[in-house]
C-alpha positions as a LaTeX table, in Angstrom:
\begin{tabular}{lrrr}
\hline
Residue & $x$ (\AA) & $y$ (\AA) & $z$ (\AA) \\
\hline
Met1 & 2.14 & 181.72 & 50.95 \\
Glu2 & 0.59 & 179.64 & 48.17 \\
Lys3 & 2.16 & 180.02 & 44.72 \\
Arg4 & $-0.46$ & 180.39 & 41.98 \\
Asp5 & 0.20 & 180.98 & 38.32 \\
Asn6 & $-0.28$ & 184.58 & 37.12 \\
Ser7 & $-0.17$ & 185.97 & 40.65 \\
Gly8 & 2.26 & 187.24 & 43.24 \\
Ala9 & 2.74 & 189.68 & 46.10 \\
Leu10 & 4.71 & 192.80 & 47.02 \\
Phe11 & 5.92 & 193.53 & 50.53 \\
Thr12 & 7.44 & 196.59 & 52.18 \\
Asn13 & 11.23 & 196.41 & 51.97 \\
Asp14 & 12.32 & 196.46 & 55.61 \\
Asn15 & 16.01 & 196.21 & 54.54 \\
Arg16 & 16.02 & 199.46 & 52.52 \\
Gln17 & 19.26 & 201.28 & 53.35 \\
Glu18 & 19.73 & 203.62 & 50.38 \\
Asp19 & 17.45 & 205.72 & 48.17 \\
Thr20 & 18.26 & 203.44 & 45.23 \\
His21 & 16.88 & 200.37 & 47.05 \\
Pro22 & 13.24 & 199.51 & 46.24 \\
Asp23 & 10.45 & 200.55 & 48.61 \\
Met24 & 8.72 & 197.23 & 47.99 \\
Asn25 & 9.76 & 193.84 & 46.62 \\
Gly26 & 8.32 & 190.41 & 46.05 \\
Lys27 & 7.83 & 187.59 & 43.55 \\
Phe28 & 5.20 & 186.55 & 41.05 \\
Thr29 & 4.71 & 183.56 & 38.76 \\
Ile30 & 3.81 & 183.55 & 35.05 \\
Asn31 & 3.46 & 180.28 & 33.14 \\
Gly32 & 5.17 & 178.43 & 35.99 \\
Arg33 & 8.26 & 180.70 & 36.02 \\
Glu34 & 9.13 & 182.91 & 38.97 \\
Tyr35 & 10.09 & 186.57 & 38.66 \\
Tyr36 & 11.30 & 189.16 & 41.15 \\
Leu37 & 9.30 & 192.39 & 41.27 \\
Ser38 & 10.69 & 195.60 & 42.79 \\
Ala39 & 8.80 & 198.87 & 43.20 \\
Trp40 & 9.81 & 202.44 & 44.01 \\
Lys41 & 7.33 & 205.10 & 45.19 \\
Lys42 & 7.64 & 208.16 & 42.96 \\
Gln43 & 5.76 & 211.37 & 42.14 \\
Thr44 & 5.04 & 213.11 & 38.85 \\
Gly45 & 5.89 & 216.78 & 38.39 \\
Gln46 & 2.25 & 217.50 & 39.28 \\
Gly47 & 2.59 & 215.63 & 42.60 \\
Lys48 & 0.61 & 212.54 & 41.60 \\
Gly49 & 2.00 & 209.33 & 43.16 \\
Tyr50 & 2.87 & 206.21 & 41.19 \\
Leu51 & 5.01 & 203.06 & 41.43 \\
Ser52 & 8.02 & 202.53 & 39.19 \\
Leu53 & 8.58 & 198.78 & 38.61 \\
Ser54 & 11.47 & 196.47 & 37.78 \\
Ile55 & 11.10 & 192.81 & 36.79 \\
Lys56 & 13.83 & 190.15 & 36.70 \\
Ala57 & 13.58 & 186.38 & 36.18 \\
Val58 & 14.61 & 184.42 & 39.29 \\
Glu59 & 16.90 & 182.11 & 37.29 \\
Glu60 & 18.49 & 185.16 & 35.62 \\
Gln61 & 19.40 & 186.48 & 39.06 \\
Asn62 & 20.81 & 183.11 & 40.09 \\
Thr63 & 22.87 & 182.47 & 36.93 \\
Asn64 & 23.52 & 186.04 & 35.72 \\
Ala65 & 22.59 & 184.77 & 32.25 \\
Pro66 & 20.52 & 187.15 & 30.10 \\
Ser67 & 16.94 & 186.10 & 29.54 \\
Asn68 & 14.51 & 187.58 & 27.02 \\
Asp69 & 11.49 & 185.56 & 28.14 \\
Ile70 & 9.84 & 188.43 & 30.07 \\
Ser71 & 10.41 & 190.74 & 27.08 \\
Asp72 & 8.72 & 188.18 & 24.81 \\
Phe73 & 5.83 & 187.97 & 27.29 \\
Leu74 & 5.43 & 191.75 & 27.54 \\
Asn75 & 5.68 & 192.19 & 23.75 \\
Ser76 & 2.78 & 189.77 & 23.24 \\
Phe77 & 0.32 & 192.43 & 24.45 \\
\hline
\end{tabular}
């Protein structure tokens, strides 16, 4: 799959073994940096479906060092 800036993809998690594991996962790239994206299928109290998301920098996962870069990016909106 081609990596393009400001894009990514989610795939069905075929390794999901527990309810806490994401239903979908993948990666995306922003400003040349890679991030993991995880998604859980959920429902509101009224039965409307939505995806709950979690984002983590790839290098944060690899080094376990805290990174605020995604927070800075999201706060710029």
